[in-house]
N, C-alpha and C positions, 0 to 999 in steps of 0.2 A: 309605618308606622316604625318609632324608633324603637330600638331594644327597652329601652326603660319602660316604655310602654308597652310592649310584648310581658315584660315579666310581671309588671305590675294586672297585666289580666291574668296574665297564667297564675297567680295568686290569687286572684279573684276565684278564679275556676277552681282548685284545690279547697279554698276556704270553702265552698257551696255543697263539695262531695264530700264531704266528711265531719263527723262532730269537732266542735269549736275548740274545746279541751287539745284532738290530737291535733289539729292545725297550729293551735299556741306551742304545745308540747315539742314540735317536728319542724313546724316551719317558718316560727317567727324569726328566729336568725339566720335563714336561709336568705341569699344574695345571689343574682347571677351578675357574674363576673366577664362574662365573656360568650356572645354568640353570634358564630361562623361558620361557613361552610358545611353545614347541617349539623351542627355541633352546640351543643347547649352547656355553660361550666358554672356548676352553683358551688358556692360560696357558702360549708355550713361547721361548723364551731368543731370537732375534730371527727378522729377515725371512726369512734364507735357509731355518730349519729351518721356518718355516710356512708358505714355498711348498712346501717338499719332503714335508710332511706331506698338504698338498692335495693336489698331484700323485702321489703315492706310494700312501697310504696313509687316502685321505677314505671310500671304501667301507668298507673294515677298521674304523674308526674308528665311523662311523653303525651297521654291523652290533653291534659292542660293547655301545650303548646297548639295542639292540633289544629283549634280554631282559627289560628290565625298562620300558621306554614303548612304549604302544600302535602307535608309528609311527617308523621313522628319523628323531631329531633335525637340523634347520640344524647344520653344525656350523662354526663363526666361530675364527679364529685370534685374540690378542693378541698383544705381543710389546712389551718398552720401544720408545722412540726410541732411535737411535745414541746409541753414547755415553756410556746408563743402564744397560746392560747390568751387573745383579750383580758378576760376578767380576771382577775385576781381571787386567789381563795378569799372568804371570809375573814376576817381579822382576828375572830372571837373563836376560830376552830385551832386545834394543834394541827403544826405545819407536818403530815405525813399520810404516806394514803391510805386508800380506804380497808380497812381490815373486813377482810370475809366471814362470815358467820364460821362459828367454831364446827369442824369437821364432824368432830364428837358427838353433835345435836345430828347426824344424819342430814346432813345438807349433800344437795345433787348439783354437781356442774351443769348438769344436761338442760335442769330445771329452768328456763330463761323463758321469758316473752316470746323470743322467737319461736322455742319450739311447745308454745300453748296453742293447743286446735280450740279460734274462737268463734261461738256461734250464737244465739240467741240465749242460750241458757247463762252464759257466762260474760256476755259484751258488757255489760253495768262493772263487774267488777274487774274485767280485763282491761279496761280502759280507764279506771281511776286508778287504779296499782299502778298504772305505768305513769299517769299524773302524779301519784304520791312519789313515786322513787325519781321522776322527773325534777321535782321539787318539792322536796320532804320539809314537815314541818310550814309550809304555808298554804296548802288548800287539803281538805278530808282530815284532815288531826281531829278525833283519832276516827280512824277508818275498820269499820269491822267485816272482816268477810263468814257469812256463813252458809252451810249446807252439810248435806251429809257427807260420811265417809268417802275417800275416795273419789273425792268430785272436782280437785283440784285447788283445793285453800290451800295445804303445802306447798303447791307448785307456784302460786303465786307471792309467796312468803317468799319462797327462795331468788325467784324472778326478782325482786325488788331486789335484794339482796347483790347479785351478779351483776344486776342494771348497776346499782352504787358502784360494785366493787371495777367494773369493766371503765367509769367514767374517769376515774383516779383522782377522785377530787377526799380531799382529807375528808372524809364522814368516817366515824366508827357504828358500824352496821352490828347489832346483838341482835340473838333468835337465841329462842327459849322456847321451849313448850314446857306445860305445866308442870308434867311431872316431875322435867328436870330440875324446875324451880322449886316446887315443892321439895324435893329431896335436897338442893345444896340449900334453901333455910334450914332443914331439920338439921342437916350436918354441922353447918355455919353455929348454929344455936347450942348443940352439943360440946363446939371448940369454944365459946368465947367471941366467936366472929364476927357475928350479925350485924354489925358497923361494918366493918368491911367489905361483906357479901352487897349490902343495900349502897354503900357509894359506887364499889364498881359497878352495879347494874345504874347506877342515876349518871354514868362517863357517858353511855348512847347519846348517840345522836339520832339514831334512829330502830326502836323496839319491835321486833317483829315474835308477836306472842302468839306463841300454837297451841290448840285443844285446852282454850280457855274452860271448858266444861267441865275439865276435870279439878276446876277449883271448887266443885263442889261439895261439902261438908269438909273444907279446910280452910279455919278459921283464919290460923297465922296467916299463910299464905296470903289470901284475900286481904287481910290487913296490909300485909307489906307490898303486896302489888297492889290497893290504891293507895299508898304514900308515894310507890312507884311510877304510877298516874300519871299523881299532884304536878312530885318534882319535876318529870319529862314537861308535862305538859305548862307548865309556870315556864319555862323556859324556850320555849316553843319547839320543841324534840316531838319527830315525827313517832307515833303508836297507830303500828298494824295490830289486830287482834285476830284470829280464824279461832271457830264453833263450829260444832254439829248443830247445836241450835242456838236460838235466839236467848241474847241472856237471861230475859224473863221467865225463861222455860227452864232454867239451870236449878234444879233442886239446892236448897239451902245456900243460894249466894246472897250475899248480902246485898238489901237495897240500896245502898249509895254507891255498890259497886256495878252493880246495874244499869242504875245513874250514869254512869259514866260512862259503860260501854255503850250506852246507844244515843249518847249526846252528840256525837258525832253522822259522816255517812254510814250508812249499812247496806250490803249488797249481797244480794244470794243469789249462790249459784247453784242452778234448779237441776235437774236431770236432763243431759240433753238428749236430742232427737236419734233416731238410730242412724241417719245420716251424719251426723256430727262423730258417733261414736266407730261408724266404721274408718272416719279420716283417721281420729286418734289412733284407730288398730294398725289400720294402712301405712300412719306414719313413725309409729315404733317399729312393725318392720320394717318399714325403710332404714329406719338407724342400725338396726342389727343387720341390714346387707342381705336379707330374705324377702320374697317376691310373695307379694298374699294375692289373689285373682280377688276382684271386685265382688263376685257374688259369693264368695269365702269370708271376704270382709263385713258383708253386710249380714250373710247369717251368725255368724261371732258375733257381731252388736245385736243381736236379737234372741240371743241367750241368757243376756241379763243388765242390767241399769248399773250393777256396779263396776267400775271404771278399771279398778283394782283384781277382781275377776276373770274379767276379758281378757287382758293383758297376762294374768297368769296361764291360763287358756294358750293364749298365743304361745308361749315361751315352750309349753308340753308339744305342741303344733310343731313348733321348730327343733327342736329334741328329735321325737322320732322319723321326719323327714330328713335329719342331717345323716339318723341312724340306718334307717331304710330307704332313703332314696326311691321313695314312692312320688307318685303324682299329686299334688296336693286338690282335690274337687270337692266338692259336698259330702261325696259318700263317704269318701277316708276321714273326712275332718269327723263328721259321726262317728262314726266306728271307732277311731281315737279317743276322743271325747269323751265317750259313752263307754269304755274299757274295754271292748265285743271284738278285738280285732283277734279275728282265730289266725294261732300258725305262728304265730309270733310273740315275745314279750316284752313287753312295753317297760316292763323296771328297771332298764338298762336307761333308758331315756330319762323316766321319773329321777334317777339316781342323781346323773348329769342334770337335770332340771335344780333338783333339789339342793344338792353339791353347789351348785353355781353362785344360786339366790344365796346360799349360806355362806358363803367368801365375796358376793358383792361382784362376781366376777359375770363376764358374760358366755354363751355358749363357747362360742370359738374361741376363747382365753382357754377353756379346757380341752380344748379339742385341737390346740394348737402343738406348735412341736418346742416352744418355748421353755429354757427349763432352770428360768428365776425361779428359786423358791418360794413366790409368793402364787407361782402359777403350779410351778410341780409336784407340790403338796398337797394342794387341794383336787389335783388329779390323779396321786397315789391315792387320798383315802377313796375316789370315786371308785378307783380300781377294786380296792380291796374292798369296797362294798356290793359293787357288783358283782365279784366271785365270790362272796360269801352270802348272797342274800337270792341271786338268779340263779344260781347253777347250770349258769350257761356256760356252754366252753372258752378255754380262752384264747381259740384264735376270731369267735366271735366277741370276746368284750374288746381284742385289740382292733379290727375291726369299727367296734362304735366310738374308738376314741380317736378316730382320724384314720384311721387302715392300719393302726400301728404293727408291730409285731408281738406275738405272744409272748417273747422274752422279755418285753418291755412291761407286760402284766402278771407275768412271775415275779420281775424285780420290786413291782411296787408293791404286790401282795406281802414278800418277804420283807422289806422296807420300813409296812405298816407294824407286821406283827410285829418285830423287834424293838420299835418304836413304843406300841404298848405296854409292855410292860415298866416302864422308868420315864416316861413323859407326862407327864401331868395333862400338855395341849393337846395331846394324841387324845389321851379317855377322855376328855369333856369334849373334844371338836365329836369324835364318835359317839359320845352319849347324847350329842344333842342333834347329830343328822340322824340317828337310828332310832 
């Protein structure tokens, strides 16, 4: 059998092993450029597609060839150098790189398609979002993702934006929460800049609109969002909306807007099963370089259906284990999470956890020896709070912060005390943390 015939058969095997839209998204532009000495070289459009296929579909590609070869071949990917892609950018778009979603909106660089645990509860939403990111404005427009809080809706919105950003295509991606949208409208109306704001919104090629249920009882915001919705769709621009409930269940949401939001594909993200929740916990622990036993992951998964609560439990466990260097087993986990750990003071771990979350840092950042102000200032605050609220000896606090000397704690406490009197930033942060 000739090489091109083998590739044709392998493509057929791949097509039959996955949903059609996934195949069309990732494999329709792939071609085999060489096969020799047990190695297959596939040509793909760019580095991002190569990385994605290697991460997600390498096993499937190898299996697709095993029907015709004595053993799975080694798969290599080839892609053109940046700037030499065959397809030129669309002429109607400005010649600039993708614009990331506004960092002030709370976007998360780790919220990518590759970091989302996919199961029966979110498979439709995931595959549809991936298709939207690959071909914005052409399919599933508008696209509504709905499900209860902390189920992964915002993750998918950010994943779409990060995907588009990685491709380098000249696409203007705009992320807005309903609250931020309403606040900007209110400010613009007071300053007489409402038309300029609407024009800015309308420049989006992809609109990612989060927490649409918060449009409830906001008639002006609904009116402008309906105008924006029509303006973008008329130009075939992509609209993706996330909501906790279906639009028809949002109180005092105008009927015309309900109709528009439900006019396209609607994908629910349901409650994941225990196996999926356990995998989410293990993946999160792995990203934090924290090993968690299988039975502990399943125990945590059974405690709550709210993913956010489960991950908060995981952070609390990590803080306690890092401080006290205990073994992580079911008995220890039960004791820590129920707050019944005799002879120990969990307040230090809680202060570490809360401070890290407040400043959007990892526990490793707080415990590190790095002296940049973005890390040393939160660390000093946490030491000050531990000294003030736990009553623990300086040496114990120092050990909890990565085995630091007690003199380091004294320095941190005195530094914060000297700043409380004349620095509003310190006063504000302490007020929020306490």
